[in-house]
TORMISE-877750 format. One record per residue (C-alpha): residue number from 1; residue in three letters; chain; x, y, z. Coordinates in nm, 4 decimals, always signed. Layout:
// TORMISE-877750
resi:NUM, resn:Ala, chain:A, x:X, y:Y, z:Z
...
***
This chain:
// TORMISE-877750
resi:1, resn:Met, chain:A, x:+3.3518, y:-1.8905, z:-6.3984
resi:2, resn:Thr, chain:A, x:+3.0077, y:-1.7631, z:-6.3043
resi:3, resn:Arg, chain:A, x:+2.8398, y:-2.0185, z:-6.5316
resi:4, resn:Ser, chain:A, x:+3.0379, y:-2.3005, z:-6.3684
resi:5, resn:Cys, chain:A, x:+2.9317, y:-2.2003, z:-6.0173
resi:6, resn:Gln, chain:A, x:+2.5682, y:-2.1848, z:-6.1247
resi:7, resn:Gly, chain:A, x:+2.5958, y:-2.5389, z:-6.2632
resi:8, resn:Val, chain:A, x:+2.7336, y:-2.6722, z:-5.9372
resi:9, resn:Ala, chain:A, x:+2.4561, y:-2.5010, z:-5.7396
resi:10, resn:Leu, chain:A, x:+2.1890, y:-2.6401, z:-5.9711
resi:11, resn:Phe, chain:A, x:+2.3377, y:-2.9908, z:-5.9402
resi:12, resn:Ser, chain:A, x:+2.3364, y:-2.9632, z:-5.5605
resi:13, resn:Val, chain:A, x:+1.9701, y:-2.8561, z:-5.5535
resi:14, resn:Arg, chain:A, x:+1.8650, y:-3.1419, z:-5.7814
resi:15, resn:Arg, chain:A, x:+2.0621, y:-3.3896, z:-5.5716
resi:16, resn:Gly, chain:A, x:+1.8974, y:-3.2596, z:-5.2557
resi:17, resn:Val, chain:A, x:+1.5500, y:-3.2869, z:-5.4083
resi:18, resn:Ala, chain:A, x:+1.6193, y:-3.6404, z:-5.5297
resi:19, resn:Leu, chain:A, x:+1.7348, y:-3.7506, z:-5.1823
resi:20, resn:Phe, chain:A, x:+1.4268, y:-3.5933, z:-5.0236
resi:21, resn:Gln, chain:A, x:+1.1996, y:-3.7739, z:-5.2704
resi:22, resn:Leu, chain:A, x:+1.3734, y:-4.1041, z:-5.1963
resi:23, resn:Leu, chain:A, x:+1.3205, y:-4.0570, z:-4.8225
resi:24, resn:Val, chain:A, x:+0.9532, y:-3.9787, z:-4.8809
resi:25, resn:Val, chain:A, x:+0.9101, y:-4.2936, z:-5.0889
resi:26, resn:Ile, chain:A, x:+1.0804, y:-4.5048, z:-4.8194
resi:27, resn:Ala, chain:A, x:+0.8575, y:-4.3519, z:-4.5508
resi:28, resn:Val, chain:A, x:+0.5443, y:-4.4267, z:-4.7549
resi:29, resn:Ile, chain:A, x:+0.6573, y:-4.7875, z:-4.8080
resi:30, resn:Leu, chain:A, x:+0.7207, y:-4.8325, z:-4.4351
resi:31, resn:Ile, chain:A, x:+0.3768, y:-4.6928, z:-4.3527
resi:32, resn:Leu, chain:A, x:+0.2130, y:-4.9288, z:-4.6011
resi:33, resn:Ile, chain:A, x:+0.4033, y:-5.2250, z:-4.4569
resi:34, resn:Gly, chain:A, x:+0.2886, y:-5.1233, z:-4.1089
resi:35, resn:Leu, chain:A, x:-0.0714, y:-5.1121, z:-4.2293
resi:36, resn:Leu, chain:A, x:-0.0498, y:-5.4410, z:-4.4161
resi:37, resn:Leu, chain:A, x:+0.1215, y:-5.6503, z:-4.1471
resi:38, resn:Pro, chain:A, x:-0.1854, y:-5.6775, z:-3.9192
resi:39, resn:Ala, chain:A, x:-0.3960, y:-5.7794, z:-4.2190
resi:40, resn:Val, chain:A, x:-0.1407, y:-6.0438, z:-4.3187
resi:41, resn:Gln, chain:A, x:-0.1315, y:-6.1726, z:-3.9607
resi:42, resn:Lys, chain:A, x:-0.5107, y:-6.1988, z:-3.9546
resi:43, resn:Val, chain:A, x:-0.5093, y:-6.3954, z:-4.2804
resi:44, resn:Arg, chain:A, x:-0.2430, y:-6.6318, z:-4.1458
resi:45, resn:Leu, chain:A, x:-0.4344, y:-6.6781, z:-3.8207
resi:46, resn:Ala, chain:A, x:-0.7562, y:-6.7519, z:-4.0081
resi:47, resn:Ala, chain:A, x:-0.5765, y:-7.0054, z:-4.2293
resi:48, resn:Ala, chain:A, x:-0.4188, y:-7.1741, z:-3.9259
resi:49, resn:Arg, chain:A, x:-0.7565, y:-7.1934, z:-3.7517
resi:50, resn:Met, chain:A, x:-0.9164, y:-7.3472, z:-4.0589
resi:51, resn:Gln, chain:A, x:-0.6385, y:-7.6072, z:-4.0717
resi:52, resn:Ser, chain:A, x:-0.6943, y:-7.6916, z:-3.7052
resi:53, resn:Phe, chain:A, x:-1.0674, y:-7.7195, z:-3.7718
resi:54, resn:Asn, chain:A, x:-0.9928, y:-7.9589, z:-4.0561
resi:55, resn:Asn, chain:A, x:-0.7652, y:-8.1702, z:-3.8353
resi:56, resn:Leu, chain:A, x:-1.0342, y:-8.2003, z:-3.5697
resi:57, resn:Lys, chain:A, x:-1.2982, y:-8.2877, z:-3.8300
resi:58, resn:Gln, chain:A, x:-1.0792, y:-8.5673, z:-3.9642
resi:59, resn:Leu, chain:A, x:-1.0253, y:-8.7037, z:-3.6131
resi:60, resn:Ala, chain:A, x:-1.4004, y:-8.6961, z:-3.5462
resi:61, resn:Leu, chain:A, x:-1.4772, y:-8.8653, z:-3.8787
resi:62, resn:Ala, chain:A, x:-1.2193, y:-9.1350, z:-3.8036
resi:63, resn:Leu, chain:A, x:-1.3769, y:-9.1928, z:-3.4645
resi:64, resn:His, chain:A, x:-1.7250, y:-9.2248, z:-3.6179
resi:65, resn:Asn, chain:A, x:-1.5928, y:-9.4744, z:-3.8727
resi:66, resn:Tyr, chain:A, x:-1.4304, y:-9.6703, z:-3.5905
resi:67, resn:Glu, chain:A, x:-1.7595, y:-9.6744, z:-3.3989
resi:68, resn:Ser, chain:A, x:-1.9431, y:-9.7979, z:-3.7071
resi:69, resn:Thr, chain:A, x:-1.6936, y:-10.0840, z:-3.7406
resi:70, resn:Phe, chain:A, x:-1.6672, y:-10.1936, z:-3.3767
resi:71, resn:Asn, chain:A, x:-1.9958, y:-10.0613, z:-3.2365
resi:72, resn:Ser, chain:A, x:-1.8044, y:-9.8552, z:-2.9794
resi:73, resn:Leu, chain:A, x:-1.5559, y:-9.5736, z:-2.9571
resi:74, resn:Pro, chain:A, x:-1.1908, y:-9.6597, z:-2.8946
resi:75, resn:Thr, chain:A, x:-1.0720, y:-9.6497, z:-2.5381
resi:76, resn:Gly, chain:A, x:-0.8811, y:-9.3389, z:-2.4408
resi:77, resn:Arg, chain:A, x:-0.6165, y:-9.5466, z:-2.2663
resi:78, resn:Asp, chain:A, x:-0.5938, y:-9.9250, z:-2.2968
resi:79, resn:Gly, chain:A, x:-0.4248, y:-10.1686, z:-2.0601
resi:80, resn:Asn, chain:A, x:-0.0830, y:-10.1129, z:-2.2172
resi:81, resn:Gly, chain:A, x:-0.1140, y:-9.7361, z:-2.2265
resi:82, resn:Phe, chain:A, x:-0.2069, y:-9.6857, z:-2.5932
resi:83, resn:Ser, chain:A, x:-0.4188, y:-9.3875, z:-2.6949
resi:84, resn:Ala, chain:A, x:-0.7336, y:-9.3485, z:-2.9004
resi:85, resn:His, chain:A, x:-0.5106, y:-9.1764, z:-3.1572
resi:86, resn:Ala, chain:A, x:-0.3231, y:-9.5043, z:-3.2058
resi:87, resn:Tyr, chain:A, x:-0.6449, y:-9.6997, z:-3.2635
resi:88, resn:Leu, chain:A, x:-0.7716, y:-9.4422, z:-3.5136
resi:89, resn:Leu, chain:A, x:-0.4663, y:-9.4689, z:-3.7409
resi:90, resn:Pro, chain:A, x:-0.6286, y:-9.7060, z:-3.9979
resi:91, resn:Tyr, chain:A, x:-0.9080, y:-9.4503, z:-4.0422
resi:92, resn:Leu, chain:A, x:-0.6596, y:-9.1686, z:-4.0973
resi:93, resn:Glu, chain:A, x:-0.4743, y:-9.3312, z:-4.3899
resi:94, resn:Gln, chain:A, x:-0.2041, y:-9.4542, z:-4.1516
resi:95, resn:Glu, chain:A, x:-0.2563, y:-9.8316, z:-4.1858
resi:96, resn:Arg, chain:A, x:+0.1146, y:-9.8941, z:-4.2368
resi:97, resn:Leu, chain:A, x:+0.2038, y:-9.7153, z:-3.9142
resi:98, resn:Tyr, chain:A, x:-0.0752, y:-9.8974, z:-3.7309
resi:99, resn:Arg, chain:A, x:+0.0731, y:-10.2318, z:-3.8306
resi:100, resn:Leu, chain:A, x:+0.4084, y:-10.1184, z:-3.6955
resi:101, resn:Ile, chain:A, x:+0.2671, y:-10.0987, z:-3.3419
resi:102, resn:Asp, chain:A, x:+0.2771, y:-10.3991, z:-3.1099
resi:103, resn:Phe, chain:A, x:-0.0340, y:-10.3433, z:-2.8991
resi:104, resn:Lys, chain:A, x:+0.0516, y:-10.6479, z:-2.6863
resi:105, resn:Lys, chain:A, x:+0.3601, y:-10.4683, z:-2.5518
resi:106, resn:Asp, chain:A, x:+0.3707, y:-10.1609, z:-2.3316
resi:107, resn:Val, chain:A, x:+0.3428, y:-9.8330, z:-2.5219
resi:108, resn:Met, chain:A, x:+0.6909, y:-9.7321, z:-2.4024
resi:109, resn:Ala, chain:A, x:+0.8525, y:-10.0693, z:-2.4824
resi:110, resn:Lys, chain:A, x:+1.1506, y:-10.0735, z:-2.7173
resi:111, resn:Glu, chain:A, x:+0.9425, y:-10.2638, z:-2.9726
resi:112, resn:Asn, chain:A, x:+0.7242, y:-9.9538, z:-3.0125
resi:113, resn:Lys, chain:A, x:+1.0038, y:-9.6971, z:-3.0231
resi:114, resn:Lys, chain:A, x:+0.9969, y:-9.6591, z:-3.4007
resi:115, resn:Ala, chain:A, x:+0.6218, y:-9.5991, z:-3.4122
resi:116, resn:Arg, chain:A, x:+0.6390, y:-9.3789, z:-3.1043
resi:117, resn:Glu, chain:A, x:+0.8765, y:-9.1355, z:-3.2748
resi:118, resn:Val, chain:A, x:+0.6776, y:-9.0873, z:-3.5949
resi:119, resn:Ala, chain:A, x:+0.5436, y:-8.7344, z:-3.6395
resi:120, resn:Ile, chain:A, x:+0.1920, y:-8.7032, z:-3.7812
resi:121, resn:Lys, chain:A, x:+0.1030, y:-8.3592, z:-3.9162
resi:122, resn:Leu, chain:A, x:-0.2687, y:-8.4147, z:-3.8596
resi:123, resn:Phe, chain:A, x:-0.2115, y:-8.4402, z:-3.4840
resi:124, resn:Val, chain:A, x:-0.0379, y:-8.1008, z:-3.4582
resi:125, resn:Ser, chain:A, x:-0.2181, y:-7.7660, z:-3.4514
resi:126, resn:Pro, chain:A, x:-0.0650, y:-7.4811, z:-3.6561
resi:127, resn:Leu, chain:A, x:-0.2105, y:-7.2424, z:-3.3972
resi:128, resn:Asp, chain:A, x:+0.0393, y:-7.3617, z:-3.1385
resi:129, resn:Thr, chain:A, x:+0.3564, y:-7.1911, z:-3.2515
resi:130, resn:Pro, chain:A, x:+0.6496, y:-7.4193, z:-3.1635
resi:131, resn:Ala, chain:A, x:+0.7649, y:-7.3419, z:-2.8130
resi:132, resn:Ala, chain:A, x:+1.1317, y:-7.2645, z:-2.7764
resi:133, resn:Lys, chain:A, x:+1.3193, y:-7.5581, z:-2.6350
resi:134, resn:Ala, chain:A, x:+1.3769, y:-7.5008, z:-2.2656
resi:135, resn:Pro, chain:A, x:+1.7476, y:-7.4635, z:-2.1703
resi:136, resn:Asp, chain:A, x:+1.7232, y:-7.7576, z:-1.9311
resi:137, resn:Ala, chain:A, x:+1.5208, y:-7.9814, z:-2.1637
resi:138, resn:Glu, chain:A, x:+1.6242, y:-8.3301, z:-2.2624
resi:139, resn:Pro, chain:A, x:+1.7486, y:-8.3703, z:-2.6231
resi:140, resn:Asp, chain:A, x:+1.4179, y:-8.5233, z:-2.7363
resi:141, resn:Ala, chain:A, x:+1.1991, y:-8.2876, z:-2.5340
resi:142, resn:Pro, chain:A, x:+1.0219, y:-8.0973, z:-2.8165
resi:143, resn:Ala, chain:A, x:+0.7024, y:-8.2860, z:-2.8941
resi:144, resn:Phe, chain:A, x:+0.7545, y:-8.3268, z:-3.2662
resi:145, resn:Cys, chain:A, x:+0.5997, y:-8.6740, z:-3.2335
resi:146, resn:Gly, chain:A, x:+0.3261, y:-8.5408, z:-3.0094
resi:147, resn:Thr, chain:A, x:-0.0202, y:-8.3944, z:-3.0409
resi:148, resn:Asn, chain:A, x:-0.2185, y:-8.0802, z:-2.9678
resi:149, resn:Tyr, chain:A, x:-0.5509, y:-8.2641, z:-2.9719
resi:150, resn:Phe, chain:A, x:-0.6478, y:-8.4111, z:-2.6368
resi:151, resn:Gly, chain:A, x:-0.9353, y:-8.6513, z:-2.5878
resi:152, resn:Asn, chain:A, x:-1.2006, y:-8.5382, z:-2.3410
resi:153, resn:Ala, chain:A, x:-1.1901, y:-8.7691, z:-2.0384
resi:154, resn:Gly, chain:A, x:-1.4450, y:-8.5683, z:-1.8369
resi:155, resn:Thr, chain:A, x:-1.4554, y:-8.3637, z:-1.5191
resi:156, resn:Lys, chain:A, x:-1.3326, y:-8.6187, z:-1.2653
resi:157, resn:Tyr, chain:A, x:-0.9704, y:-8.6440, z:-1.1552
resi:158, resn:Ala, chain:A, x:-0.9076, y:-9.0094, z:-1.2480
resi:159, resn:Leu, chain:A, x:-0.9074, y:-9.1309, z:-1.6092
resi:160, resn:Lys, chain:A, x:-1.0791, y:-9.4509, z:-1.5021
resi:161, resn:Asp, chain:A, x:-1.4599, y:-9.4366, z:-1.4684
resi:162, resn:Asn, chain:A, x:-1.4701, y:-9.0749, z:-1.5807
resi:163, resn:Asn, chain:A, x:-1.7768, y:-8.8975, z:-1.7204
resi:164, resn:Gly, chain:A, x:-1.6390, y:-8.7802, z:-2.0542
resi:165, resn:Val, chain:A, x:-1.5975, y:-8.9674, z:-2.3808
resi:166, resn:Leu, chain:A, x:-1.2421, y:-9.1033, z:-2.4051
resi:167, resn:Phe, chain:A, x:-1.0963, y:-9.2409, z:-2.0840
resi:168, resn:Glu, chain:A, x:-0.9232, y:-9.5423, z:-1.9324
resi:169, resn:Gln, chain:A, x:-1.0163, y:-9.8956, z:-2.0440
resi:170, resn:Phe, chain:A, x:-1.3737, y:-9.8160, z:-2.1395
resi:171, resn:Arg, chain:A, x:-1.5320, y:-9.8314, z:-2.4823
resi:172, resn:Leu, chain:A, x:-1.8306, y:-9.6006, z:-2.5047
resi:173, resn:Gln, chain:A, x:-2.1073, y:-9.6073, z:-2.7650
resi:174, resn:Leu, chain:A, x:-2.2274, y:-9.2834, z:-2.9194
resi:175, resn:Leu, chain:A, x:-2.5753, y:-9.3751, z:-2.7904
resi:176, resn:Gly, chain:A, x:-2.4316, y:-9.3449, z:-2.4409
resi:177, resn:Ile, chain:A, x:-2.3838, y:-8.9704, z:-2.4898
resi:178, resn:Thr, chain:A, x:-2.7263, y:-8.8752, z:-2.3612
resi:179, resn:Asp, chain:A, x:-2.6434, y:-8.5055, z:-2.3279
resi:180, resn:Gly, chain:A, x:-2.6315, y:-8.4991, z:-2.7073
resi:181, resn:Thr, chain:A, x:-2.3336, y:-8.5444, z:-2.9360
resi:182, resn:Ser, chain:A, x:-2.3510, y:-8.1805, z:-3.0459
resi:183, resn:Asn, chain:A, x:-2.3256, y:-8.0684, z:-2.6826
resi:184, resn:Thr, chain:A, x:-2.0355, y:-8.2906, z:-2.5750
resi:185, resn:Leu, chain:A, x:-1.6628, y:-8.2348, z:-2.6248
resi:186, resn:Leu, chain:A, x:-1.4659, y:-8.5012, z:-2.8087
resi:187, resn:Phe, chain:A, x:-1.1198, y:-8.3550, z:-2.8762
resi:188, resn:Leu, chain:A, x:-0.9865, y:-8.0326, z:-2.7336
resi:189, resn:Glu, chain:A, x:-0.7002, y:-7.8340, z:-2.8816
resi:190, resn:Gly, chain:A, x:-0.4263, y:-7.7502, z:-2.6307
resi:191, resn:Leu, chain:A, x:-0.0655, y:-7.6366, z:-2.5974
resi:192, resn:Arg, chain:A, x:+0.2326, y:-7.8708, z:-2.6031
resi:193, resn:Gly, chain:A, x:+0.5129, y:-7.8595, z:-2.3478
resi:194, resn:Asp, chain:A, x:+0.8652, y:-7.7348, z:-2.4118
resi:195, resn:Gly, chain:A, x:+1.0503, y:-8.0070, z:-2.2241
resi:196, resn:Gly, chain:A, x:+1.1481, y:-7.7774, z:-1.9376
resi:197, resn:Thr, chain:A, x:+1.1975, y:-7.8983, z:-1.5811
resi:198, resn:Lys, chain:A, x:+1.1721, y:-7.5568, z:-1.4159
resi:199, resn:Ala, chain:A, x:+0.8536, y:-7.3708, z:-1.3274
resi:200, resn:Val, chain:A, x:+0.8513, y:-7.1017, z:-1.5971
resi:201, resn:Ser, chain:A, x:+0.4979, y:-7.1023, z:-1.7388
resi:202, resn:Val, chain:A, x:+0.1882, y:-7.3084, z:-1.6534
resi:203, resn:Ala, chain:A, x:+0.1127, y:-7.2979, z:-2.0266
resi:204, resn:Arg, chain:A, x:+0.4170, y:-7.5149, z:-2.1049
resi:205, resn:Gln, chain:A, x:+0.5158, y:-7.6927, z:-1.7819
resi:206, resn:His, chain:A, x:+0.3141, y:-7.8881, z:-1.5266
resi:207, resn:Val, chain:A, x:+0.3611, y:-8.0815, z:-1.2021
resi:208, resn:Arg, chain:A, x:+0.4031, y:-8.4577, z:-1.2100
resi:209, resn:Leu, chain:A, x:+0.3086, y:-8.6635, z:-0.9040
resi:210, resn:Ser, chain:A, x:+0.2948, y:-9.0415, z:-0.8614
resi:211, resn:Asp, chain:A, x:-0.0126, y:-9.2454, z:-0.9484
resi:212, resn:Lys, chain:A, x:-0.0532, y:-9.3244, z:-0.5765
resi:213, resn:Glu, chain:A, x:-0.1196, y:-8.9549, z:-0.5111
resi:214, resn:Leu, chain:A, x:-0.4247, y:-8.9549, z:-0.7401
resi:215, resn:Ala, chain:A, x:-0.6526, y:-9.0855, z:-0.4644
resi:216, resn:Gly, chain:A, x:-0.5753, y:-8.7878, z:-0.2383
resi:217, resn:Leu, chain:A, x:-0.5705, y:-8.5230, z:-0.5118
resi:218, resn:Lys, chain:A, x:-0.7179, y:-8.1857, z:-0.4150
resi:219, resn:Glu, chain:A, x:-0.7776, y:-7.8557, z:-0.5917
resi:220, resn:Glu, chain:A, x:-0.4650, y:-7.7030, z:-0.4388
resi:221, resn:Ser, chain:A, x:-0.2481, y:-8.0061, z:-0.5245
resi:222, resn:Gly, chain:A, x:+0.0659, y:-7.9133, z:-0.7147
resi:223, resn:Ser, chain:A, x:+0.0631, y:-7.5451, z:-0.6193
resi:224, resn:Asp, chain:A, x:+0.3331, y:-7.5800, z:-0.3510
resi:225, resn:Asp, chain:A, x:+0.5465, y:-7.7969, z:-0.5807
resi:226, resn:Trp, chain:A, x:+0.5217, y:-7.5278, z:-0.8470
resi:227, resn:Lys, chain:A, x:+0.6258, y:-7.2556, z:-0.6038
resi:228, resn:Asp, chain:A, x:+0.9163, y:-7.4691, z:-0.4808
resi:229, resn:Asn, chain:A, x:+1.0173, y:-7.5596, z:-0.8376
resi:230, resn:Lys, chain:A, x:+0.9812, y:-7.9313, z:-0.7690
resi:231, resn:Lys, chain:A, x:+0.8460, y:-8.2199, z:-0.9787
resi:232, resn:Ile, chain:A, x:+0.8219, y:-7.9987, z:-1.2876
resi:233, resn:Val, chain:A, x:+0.7969, y:-8.1413, z:-1.6403
resi:234, resn:Gly, chain:A, x:+0.7208, y:-7.9888, z:-1.9786
resi:235, resn:Glu, chain:A, x:+0.5863, y:-8.2971, z:-2.1543
resi:236, resn:Arg, chain:A, x:+0.2267, y:-8.2077, z:-2.2338
resi:237, resn:Gly, chain:A, x:+0.1336, y:-8.3751, z:-2.5615
resi:238, resn:Lys, chain:A, x:+0.4772, y:-8.5311, z:-2.6062
resi:239, resn:Tyr, chain:A, x:+0.3586, y:-8.8632, z:-2.7556
resi:240, resn:Trp, chain:A, x:+0.0360, y:-8.9034, z:-2.9532
resi:241, resn:Ile, chain:A, x:+0.0671, y:-9.2805, z:-2.9140
resi:242, resn:Ser, chain:A, x:+0.0351, y:-9.2627, z:-2.5344
resi:243, resn:Gly, chain:A, x:-0.3029, y:-9.2592, z:-2.3630
resi:244, resn:Asn, chain:A, x:-0.1533, y:-9.1220, z:-2.0432
resi:245, resn:Phe, chain:A, x:-0.2942, y:-8.8102, z:-1.8859
resi:246, resn:Leu, chain:A, x:-0.1696, y:-8.4910, z:-2.0573
resi:247, resn:Gln, chain:A, x:-0.0163, y:-8.6982, z:-2.3373
resi:248, resn:Ser, chain:A, x:-0.3333, y:-8.7438, z:-2.5442
resi:249, resn:Leu, chain:A, x:-0.6038, y:-8.7109, z:-2.2774
resi:250, resn:Gln, chain:A, x:-0.7072, y:-8.4355, z:-2.0409
resi:251, resn:Thr, chain:A, x:-0.9798, y:-8.3478, z:-1.7948
resi:252, resn:Val, chain:A, x:-1.1683, y:-8.0208, z:-1.7649
resi:253, resn:Thr, chain:A, x:-1.1028, y:-7.9738, z:-1.3953
resi:254, resn:Arg, chain:A, x:-0.9719, y:-7.6172, z:-1.4026
resi:255, resn:Pro, chain:A, x:-1.0871, y:-7.2981, z:-1.5806
resi:256, resn:Tyr, chain:A, x:-0.9491, y:-7.1903, z:-1.9168
resi:257, resn:Asn, chain:A, x:-0.5812, y:-7.0882, z:-1.8884
resi:258, resn:Asp, chain:A, x:-0.5964, y:-7.1226, z:-1.5105
resi:259, resn:Asn, chain:A, x:-0.2954, y:-6.9712, z:-1.3328
resi:260, resn:Lys, chain:A, x:-0.2502, y:-7.2845, z:-1.1225
resi:261, resn:Pro, chain:A, x:-0.0364, y:-7.5590, z:-1.2795
resi:262, resn:Asp, chain:A, x:-0.1818, y:-7.8712, z:-1.4337
resi:263, resn:Val, chain:A, x:-0.1039, y:-8.1846, z:-1.2330
resi:264, resn:Asp, chain:A, x:-0.0367, y:-8.5322, z:-1.3735
resi:265, resn:Cys, chain:A, x:-0.0548, y:-8.8307, z:-1.1388
resi:266, resn:Gly, chain:A, x:+0.1558, y:-9.0967, z:-1.3082
resi:267, resn:Gly, chain:A, x:-0.0451, y:-9.0729, z:-1.6288
resi:268, resn:Arg, chain:A, x:-0.3616, y:-9.2063, z:-1.4617
resi:269, resn:Gly, chain:A, x:-0.5377, y:-8.8742, z:-1.4121
resi:270, resn:Gly, chain:A, x:-0.4998, y:-8.5335, z:-1.2552
resi:271, resn:Leu, chain:A, x:-0.5910, y:-8.1674, z:-1.2881
resi:272, resn:Ser, chain:A, x:-0.5898, y:-7.9800, z:-1.6172
resi:273, resn:Ala, chain:A, x:-0.7298, y:-7.6724, z:-1.7867
resi:274, resn:Pro, chain:A, x:-0.8017, y:-7.5929, z:-2.1514
resi:275, resn:Arg, chain:A, x:-0.4965, y:-7.3952, z:-2.2650
resi:276, resn:Gly, chain:A, x:-0.4630, y:-7.1709, z:-2.5683
resi:277, resn:Leu, chain:A, x:-0.2741, y:-6.8729, z:-2.7067
resi:278, resn:Ile, chain:A, x:-0.5219, y:-6.6717, z:-2.9133
resi:279, resn:Gly, chain:A, x:-0.8165, y:-6.5960, z:-2.6873
resi:280, resn:Gly, chain:A, x:-0.9644, y:-6.9431, z:-2.7063
resi:281, resn:Val, chain:A, x:-0.9236, y:-7.2921, z:-2.8481
resi:282, resn:Cys, chain:A, x:-1.0661, y:-7.5073, z:-3.1245
resi:283, resn:Ala, chain:A, x:-1.2882, y:-7.7895, z:-3.0021
resi:284, resn:Gly, chain:A, x:-1.4223, y:-8.0951, z:-3.1813
resi:285, resn:Met, chain:A, x:-1.7668, y:-8.2105, z:-3.0702
resi:286, resn:Cys, chain:A, x:-1.8977, y:-8.5669, z:-3.0688
resi:287, resn:Asp, chain:A, x:-2.1272, y:-8.5051, z:-3.3664
resi:288, resn:Gly, chain:A, x:-1.8268, y:-8.4174, z:-3.5805
resi:289, resn:Ser, chain:A, x:-1.8763, y:-8.0417, z:-3.5706
resi:290, resn:Val, chain:A, x:-1.5914, y:-7.8085, z:-3.4781
resi:291, resn:Arg, chain:A, x:-1.6120, y:-7.4726, z:-3.3072
resi:292, resn:Phe, chain:A, x:-1.3891, y:-7.2042, z:-3.1623
resi:293, resn:Val, chain:A, x:-1.4494, y:-7.1692, z:-2.7898
resi:294, resn:Asn, chain:A, x:-1.3399, y:-6.8258, z:-2.6704
resi:295, resn:Asp, chain:A, x:-1.1849, y:-6.7421, z:-2.3373
resi:296, resn:Lys, chain:A, x:-1.5044, y:-6.5763, z:-2.2122
resi:297, resn:Val, chain:A, x:-1.6850, y:-6.9100, z:-2.1737
resi:298, resn:Ser, chain:A, x:-1.7478, y:-6.9843, z:-1.8056
resi:299, resn:Phe, chain:A, x:-1.5945, y:-7.2775, z:-1.6225
resi:300, resn:Lys, chain:A, x:-1.9455, y:-7.4096, z:-1.5502
resi:301, resn:Thr, chain:A, x:-2.0237, y:-7.4221, z:-1.9223
resi:302, resn:Trp, chain:A, x:-1.6865, y:-7.5856, z:-1.9982
resi:303, resn:Gln, chain:A, x:-1.7619, y:-7.8623, z:-1.7491
resi:304, resn:Ala, chain:A, x:-2.1143, y:-7.9081, z:-1.8832
resi:305, resn:Ala, chain:A, x:-1.9680, y:-7.9635, z:-2.2313
resi:306, resn:Ala, chain:A, x:-1.7147, y:-8.2120, z:-2.0922
resi:307, resn:Thr, chain:A, x:-1.9716, y:-8.4550, z:-1.9467
resi:308, resn:Arg, chain:A, x:-2.1586, y:-8.7047, z:-2.1617
resi:309, resn:Asp, chain:A, x:-2.4631, y:-8.7748, z:-1.9454
resi:310, resn:Gly, chain:A, x:-2.4779, y:-8.5156, z:-1.6678
resi:311, resn:Gly, chain:A, x:-2.7986, y:-8.3596, z:-1.7934
resi:312, resn:Glu, chain:A, x:-2.6496, y:-8.0089, z:-1.7806
resi:313, resn:Met, chain:A, x:-2.7544, y:-7.7380, z:-2.0228
resi:314, resn:Leu, chain:A, x:-2.4777, y:-7.5519, z:-2.2038
resi:315, resn:Gly, chain:A, x:-2.4730, y:-7.1845, z:-2.1091
resi:316, resn:Ala, chain:A, x:-2.5612, y:-6.9064, z:-2.3507
resi:317, resn:Asp, chain:A, x:-2.1910, y:-6.8214, z:-2.3577
resi:318, resn:Trp, chain:A, x:-2.1053, y:-7.1465, z:-2.5423
***
């Protein structure tokens, strides 16, 4: 009887020790996971940034090859609304898709619907985690056939006669970039919209005005509409094929991640800021180099980098 009780007690002690050891092991594993997660996130972020760098380098190389062939850069927006991205397709191993486009028709014509809805991985940055589809978005709102890489139109409001590199109905030569190709922005990484029509975040939605309102555009334009929840769209970067403002082109007319909304005037120009998620954005320069521009860079330096022949010196913060 006594021996039996001692056996039960011994079994209970061993069971208790085993359970304690298991809990210790689980705690150690959880601590290790907690320590490793930040490192894993950093590795993923670095890999995503390198992929975005590679995308921008390929775009720049394609543009240089185009310039060598035609002795000019492609227009940022042609007469039918097509983007520089569309004209660069043959230099990005997308000849078949290029031939699918009818450049004699409007970019939004039914004849170009098939090409318009093709997704190209090269045009999408892995650093822009897919935005959740807004509750009020249209069925096709997510920009799966869009782009995160916006051509630099310059620092003026209108796309036409701007002072950047890719703008409306103008074919620039690299020799025309007198500020230096290494000092001038070519493509700028940015966030895509979520298709929303309510003023939730200036990072994903913007204000859309008519093209007639471009002539009277002011710095405060769009702010009242944003407050009143009017004329809101979430279509930034929706179609890579379109050369409209905030589709594949942007201006540097507001500071990085400005808290005022971007404003699109019928696709012909407007107000926009560089927008990113991770303390800066990747930028492709006209010489083909790519750099990460952090959020500490001043607005003055941003604008200096956005002009092709303004004679400005880039700040030490660049």
